[in-house]
C-alpha positions as CSV (number, residue, x, y, z in Angstrom):
1,M,0.0,211.5,-35.7
2,R,-3.3,210.0,-34.5
3,K,-4.6,208.5,-31.4
4,A,-5.8,204.9,-31.7
5,T,-7.2,202.1,-29.5
6,G,-7.3,198.3,-29.8
7,N,-6.1,195.1,-28.2
8,K,-3.5,194.7,-25.6
9,N,-0.1,193.4,-26.5
10,I,0.1,195.3,-29.7
11,A,3.5,195.6,-31.6
12,P,5.2,198.9,-31.4
13,M,6.2,198.8,-35.0
14,V,4.6,196.6,-37.7
15,C,4.9,196.2,-41.5
16,L,1.5,196.9,-42.9
17,N,2.3,195.9,-46.5
18,A,5.7,194.3,-47.4
19,V,5.2,194.8,-51.2
20,R,4.5,198.6,-50.8
21,N,7.0,198.9,-47.8
22,Q,4.4,200.5,-45.6
23,W,5.1,200.6,-41.8
24,R,3.2,201.8,-38.7
25,V,4.9,203.1,-35.6
26,R,3.0,203.1,-32.3
27,L,4.1,205.3,-29.4
28,E,3.1,205.4,-25.8
29,I,1.1,202.2,-25.8
30,T,-0.9,202.2,-22.6
31,E,-3.2,199.4,-21.3
32,T,-6.8,200.5,-20.5
33,E,-9.8,198.6,-19.1
34,D,-10.9,197.8,-22.7
35,G,-7.6,197.0,-24.2
36,A,-4.9,199.6,-25.0
37,E,-4.5,203.1,-26.5
38,W,-1.5,204.6,-28.3
39,Y,-0.4,207.2,-30.9
40,E,0.5,206.0,-34.3
41,E,2.1,207.2,-37.5
42,D,2.4,205.5,-40.9
43,F,5.4,205.5,-43.1
44,N,6.0,204.6,-46.8
45,Y,9.3,203.0,-45.8
46,R,10.8,201.4,-42.7
47,P,11.7,204.3,-40.4
48,S,15.1,204.6,-38.8
49,A,15.8,204.9,-35.1
50,D,16.5,208.6,-35.6
51,E,13.1,209.1,-37.3
52,I,11.3,207.2,-34.5
53,R,13.0,209.2,-31.9
54,Q,12.1,212.5,-33.7
55,L,8.5,211.3,-33.9
56,Y,8.5,210.6,-30.2
57,N,10.1,213.9,-29.4
58,E,7.4,215.7,-31.4
59,L,4.7,213.9,-29.5
60,V,6.2,214.7,-26.1
61,N,6.8,218.3,-27.1
62,E,3.1,218.7,-28.1
63,Q,2.0,217.0,-24.9
64,V,4.2,219.3,-22.8
65,R,2.9,222.3,-24.7
66,Q,-0.7,221.3,-23.9
67,Q,0.1,220.6,-20.3
68,I,1.6,224.1,-20.0
69,L,-1.3,225.7,-21.7
70,N,-4.0,223.9,-19.8
71,G,-2.7,222.3,-16.7
72,F,-1.8,225.2,-14.3
73,M,-4.2,225.9,-11.4
74,Y,-4.2,228.9,-9.2
75,E,-6.5,229.0,-6.2
76,G,-8.6,226.3,-7.7
77,K,-8.9,228.1,-11.0
78,A,-7.6,226.8,-14.3
79,V,-5.1,229.3,-15.8
80,Y,-4.6,229.3,-19.6
81,L,-0.9,229.9,-20.1
82,S,-0.5,231.0,-23.7
83,E,2.7,232.8,-24.4
84,E,0.8,236.1,-24.6
85,N,-0.8,235.4,-21.2
86,Q,2.6,234.5,-19.6
87,L,4.0,237.8,-20.9
88,N,1.1,239.8,-19.6
89,F,1.3,238.1,-16.2
90,R,5.0,238.8,-15.9
91,S,4.9,242.3,-17.2
92,A,2.3,243.7,-14.8
93,A,4.0,246.6,-13.1
94,S,1.4,247.7,-10.5
95,T,-1.4,246.3,-8.4
96,P,-4.2,245.9,-8.1
97,V,-4.4,244.3,-11.5
98,R,-7.2,242.1,-12.9
99,F,-6.4,239.3,-15.4
100,K,-8.6,236.8,-17.2
101,L,-7.1,233.5,-16.2
102,G,-9.2,231.4,-18.5
103,E,-12.7,230.0,-18.9
104,N,-14.8,227.7,-16.8
105,E,-16.5,224.6,-18.1
106,D,-19.4,226.6,-19.4
107,G,-17.1,228.9,-21.5
108,N,-17.5,231.9,-19.2
109,P,-14.4,234.0,-18.4
110,V,-12.7,233.5,-15.1
111,Y,-11.0,236.6,-13.7
112,H,-8.7,237.2,-10.7
113,T,-7.6,240.5,-9.2
114,F,-4.1,240.5,-7.7
115,E,-4.4,243.0,-4.9
116,S,-0.7,243.2,-4.0
117,S,2.7,243.0,-5.7
118,E,3.6,240.1,-3.3
119,E,0.5,238.1,-4.5
120,L,1.4,238.8,-8.1
121,A,5.1,237.8,-7.6
122,S,4.0,234.6,-5.8
123,F,1.7,233.8,-8.7
124,N,4.5,234.4,-11.3
125,K,6.9,232.3,-9.3
126,R,4.4,229.4,-9.1
127,M,3.7,229.8,-12.9
128,S,7.4,229.8,-13.7
129,D,8.0,226.8,-11.5
130,Y,5.1,224.9,-13.1
131,I,6.5,225.6,-16.6
132,V,10.0,224.5,-15.6
133,T,8.6,221.3,-14.1
134,C,6.6,220.5,-17.2
135,L,9.7,221.1,-19.4
136,N,11.9,218.9,-17.1
137,N,9.4,216.1,-17.2
138,G,9.4,216.3,-21.0
139,Y,13.2,216.1,-21.1
140,Q,13.2,213.1,-18.8
141,R,10.6,211.3,-20.9
142,K,12.6,212.0,-24.1
143,D,15.9,210.9,-22.5
144,A,14.4,207.7,-21.3
145,F,12.9,206.7,-24.7
146,K,14.5,203.6,-26.2
147,T,14.4,203.0,-29.9
148,E,15.7,199.5,-29.6
149,Y,12.2,198.4,-28.6
150,Y,11.0,199.4,-32.2
151,L,13.9,197.9,-34.2
152,K,13.6,194.3,-33.2
153,E,13.2,191.9,-36.1
């Protein structure tokens, strides 16, 4: 799937070539100052409602994954929440403990030392709450998605 930009009022699904039965599906069409932006995928056949829903679910899953990886902040510091980092944060048994949270804009590592078990527990709870919130937002977006919008003649 690729990100694209163009004019406002673009069709969510369009036949590109009737002879070759080529179709384009556009997801998350959002108006911008210069027109609109969206994600799109081409098919060599007219996709079904189930295929469009699956495509949307894959897009949302990737966006949620990226949000979890890169969106969590702790004391003004961006925390990179890879699965390995999450496991490391949760498995720390004693304090003080120093972790690399991520990198700053210049690519330099950002560290934080958790001085007490209470501080580490608070961090882990905030991290877990953040992940659950991201997942629940993704579930809501997927549940609200309507394929009827794409299947109009």
